[in-house]
Each structure stands twice: as C-alpha cells, then as structure tokens.
C-alpha positions in Angstrom: 121.5 98.7 80.4 119.0 95.9 79.8 115.5 96.9 80.9 112.1 95.3 80.9 108.8 97.0 80.4 105.3 95.5 81.0 103.5 97.2 78.2 100.0 98.8 78.6 98.6 96.3 76.1 99.9 93.4 78.1 98.5 94.9 81.3 95.1 95.5 79.8 95.1 91.9 78.5 95.6 90.6 82.0 93.0 93.0 83.4 90.4 91.9 80.9 90.9 88.1 81.0 92.9 86.8 83.9 92.4 89.0 87.0 89.7 87.7 89.3 86.7 90.0 89.7 86.5 92.3 92.7 83.8 92.2 95.3 82.0 95.4 96.4 84.0 97.6 98.8 87.4 96.0 98.0 89.0 99.2 96.6 90.2 100.2 100.0 91.6 96.7 100.6 93.5 96.8 97.3 95.0 100.2 98.1 96.0 98.9 101.5 98.5 96.6 99.8 100.7 99.6 99.2 100.9 100.2 103.0 102.0 96.6 103.4 104.7 97.0 100.7 106.0 100.2 102.3 106.1 98.5 105.7 108.3 95.8 104.2 110.5 98.5 102.7 110.9 100.2 106.0 111.6 97.0 107.9 114.4 96.1 105.4 116.0 99.6 105.2 114.8 100.1 101.6 114.5 103.8 100.8 111.3 104.6 98.9 111.8 106.3 95.5 108.3 106.2 93.9 105.0 104.5 94.4 102.2 104.1 91.8 98.6 103.1 92.0 96.9 102.2 88.7 93.2 101.4 88.2 91.2 100.5 85.2 87.5 99.8 84.3 85.7 99.0 81.1 82.3 100.8 81.0 79.3 100.1 78.7 77.5 103.3 77.9 75.2 104.2 75.0 76.8 107.6 74.6 80.6 107.6 75.5 81.0 111.2 74.3 78.4 112.5 76.7 79.8 110.4 79.6 83.3 111.9 79.0 82.0 115.5 78.8 80.2 115.1 82.1 83.3 113.7 83.8 85.5 116.5 82.4 83.1 119.0 84.0 83.2 117.1 87.3 87.0 117.0 87.4 87.5 120.6 86.5 90.7 120.8 88.6 92.4 118.6 86.0 94.1 120.0 82.9 92.5 118.2 79.9 93.9 117.4 76.4 91.7 115.9 73.7 92.7 113.4 71.0 90.5 111.6 68.4 89.9 108.5 70.6 91.4 109.6 73.9 90.9 112.3 76.5 93.7 112.8 79.1 93.5 114.8 82.3 96.4 115.6 84.7 96.5 117.1 88.1 99.8 117.7 90.0 100.4 118.6 93.6 103.6 118.7 95.6 102.9 115.2 97.0 101.5 113.3 93.9 100.5 113.4 90.3 97.2 112.1 89.0 96.3 111.1 85.4 92.9 110.1 84.1 92.3 108.7 80.6 89.1 108.0 78.8 89.6 105.8 75.8 86.8 105.1 73.3 86.3 102.0 71.3 85.3 102.3 67.6 81.6 101.9 66.9 81.0 100.3 70.3 79.0 101.6 73.3 82.1 101.0 75.4 84.6 103.2 77.2 87.9 102.4 79.0 88.6 104.5 82.1 92.2 104.6 83.4 93.4 106.2 86.6 97.0 106.6 87.7 98.5 108.3 90.7 102.2 108.4 91.7 104.3 110.0 94.3 107.4 109.5 96.6 105.8 109.7 100.1 102.9 107.6 101.3 100.6 108.4 104.2 97.0 107.8 105.3 95.8 111.1 103.8 97.0 110.0 100.3 95.4 106.6 100.9 92.0 108.2 101.7 92.4 110.5 98.7 92.9 107.6 96.3 89.9 105.7 97.8 87.7 108.9 97.4 88.9 109.6 93.8 88.4 106.1 92.5 85.0 105.8 94.1 83.9 109.0 92.4 85.5 108.2 89.0 84.6 104.6 88.4 81.1 103.2 87.9 81.5 99.8 89.6 84.7 98.2 90.9 87.9 98.9 89.0 90.9 96.6 88.8 93.8 97.9 90.8 97.6 97.5 90.3 100.1 98.9 92.9 103.8 99.3 92.5 106.6 100.6 94.6 110.3 101.2 93.8 113.2 101.8 96.2 116.8 101.2 97.0 118.6 99.4 99.7 120.7 101.6 101.9 124.5 101.7 101.8 124.9 98.3 103.6 124.1 96.5 100.3 126.7 98.3 98.2 129.8 96.3 97.3 127.7 93.2 96.8 127.4 91.8 93.3 126.7 88.1 93.2 123.9 86.4 91.3 123.0 84.1 94.3 123.0 87.1 96.7 120.4 88.9 94.6 118.2 85.8 94.4 118.5 85.1 98.1 117.6 88.7 98.9 114.6 88.5 96.7 113.4 85.2 98.3 113.9 86.8 101.8 111.7 89.7 100.8 109.0 87.3 99.5 109.0 85.7 102.9 107.9 89.1 104.4 104.7 88.8 102.3 104.3 85.1 103.2 104.6 84.5 99.4 105.8 81.5 97.5 107.5 81.9 94.1 105.8 80.4 91.1 108.2 81.8 88.3 111.6 83.3 88.3 114.2 84.9 86.1 117.8 84.9 87.6 120.6 86.8 85.8 123.9 88.2 86.9 122.7 91.6 87.7 118.9 91.1 87.8 116.4 88.8 89.5 112.6 88.7 89.0 110.2 86.5 91.0 106.5 86.1 90.4 104.8 84.7 93.5 101.5 84.0 95.3 100.5 85.1 98.8 97.4 83.9 100.5 97.2 87.2 102.4 95.5 88.8 99.3 92.2 87.7 97.8 92.8 88.5 94.2 95.2 86.9 91.8 95.8 86.2 88.1 96.7 83.0 86.3 100.1 82.1 85.0 100.2 78.7 83.5 98.5 76.4 85.9 99.2 78.5 88.9 98.0 81.8 90.5 100.2 84.8 91.2 99.4 88.2 92.9 102.9 89.5 93.6 106.0 90.3 91.5 109.3 91.4 92.8 112.5 92.5 91.0 116.0 93.3 92.2 118.7 94.9 90.1 122.3 95.9 90.7 124.2 97.1 87.6 127.8 96.9 88.9 129.9 96.5 91.9 129.4 99.4 94.3 126.2 100.5 92.8 122.9 100.6 94.8 120.5 97.7 94.7 117.1 98.6 93.2 114.0 96.9 94.4 110.5 97.0 92.7 107.5 95.3 94.1 104.2 95.2 92.2 100.7 93.6 92.7 99.8 91.5 90.9 102.5 92.4 88.4 105.1 95.2 88.1 103.7 98.0 86.0 106.9 100.1 85.7 110.2 99.9 83.8 112.8 97.8 85.6 
C-alpha cells in the first residue's frame, strides 16, 4: 500500500521558515481548531479514530542542560529517557498519551522543545489540559499543528471511483469554507491543500497561502474510506 509521510525534518522546516508568527494568547485558539474538525467529522458521519496535537518552540538559553534538568523536575509525572542530544518524556493515561522532547543544538545556546499529545476521544477537559500543559512547558508562543483521522460510516462502502473521492474531499473543504490551492488525485487516494479565512495563521506554498490539508483514501472496493484532516499540514502517515 502506497503511503505518504510528512517527515519531522520537513515539518520543522515549515515551522522555522514559513509559518506566520503567533500573537499572544493564540494557543487556545489554535487548539480550538481540533474542535472544529471534530464537528465536521460528526456532521458527516465520520468516526473518529485518532487526534493529535503537536507543538514546537525554539528557545535561546545560555545553559540548555540546566534548563532541561529543571523541566524534568517540574514534569516528574513523565517517564524520562536520556540520549546524547535528546531527552524524551512520556506520560500515558486511559484518554491520551503525551510526549515531550528537548533537543539540543551542537555548540549553540539553543534548545528545541517539542510537545505531542494524542488520543481517540476529544472533549473540553482535554482541551483545557492541553492549553494548561503548553502554557507551562513553552517559554513564549509555540507553533501548533493539529491532525485528526477517521473513517466514513458504512454508507460509503462499495464506492471506489476516483472522481467520487475528489468530490467528497471538496465537499469536506466546503465545511471549513476553504478553497483548494494544490491537489493530488489518484485512483484510491486524494490529497488537497487549501486555505480558509476562518483561521489567522497560514504557511506559504508557492505564491499562495495554505492552512488546511485533507486526504481521503480507499484501498479497494468495499473497504472503508479513511479521512485525515490537518492544520496547516497533515503530520501523520496517510
């Protein structure tokens, strides 16, 4: 099965160079995008399988090692592993899994902080938790990526036409009031990059801006149709 992966290096490149800077207090607004995606899923009978919120910040500090040691103490509920240039912490509950990474840069007073949380059910309690965790972890305003994966219910089974996948993808874009700027249309797979004016942040692709990516896949006749929506890009295998 042909799959696509947006690699971490590619994601970080966009984060560093293309994604517009966040204003103060926008962390909650960014996380609210997940609620909007899930509402679109519910409206279109798409069963949620997994959601992911990913955040990243580059921090300048004269002593990265001391900074990391302090954070490890503060986040004592996490299980920590230590590598030469990376420290990874994990915390699992029945509802979600959190991962924190501190990555040092050779001979530079710089530190990359990554936060990822994923689960299968979304609610206001989880939303508040993510806002609280990111506000405590990051120094200023991190860059956020959100992603949700689901499947259409049984009504979509038995459909395997290239144009149907594309039409379904465009219809979902309409739910976000988004206009496509790039597309990839294959027999069993469709990917659309789009822009919606509902969200303030975006990244450049060519001469246009995008802040939403949507992918649909159906491997064979009778198989379920998978849907992945990401902002501003999909950060999961699809």
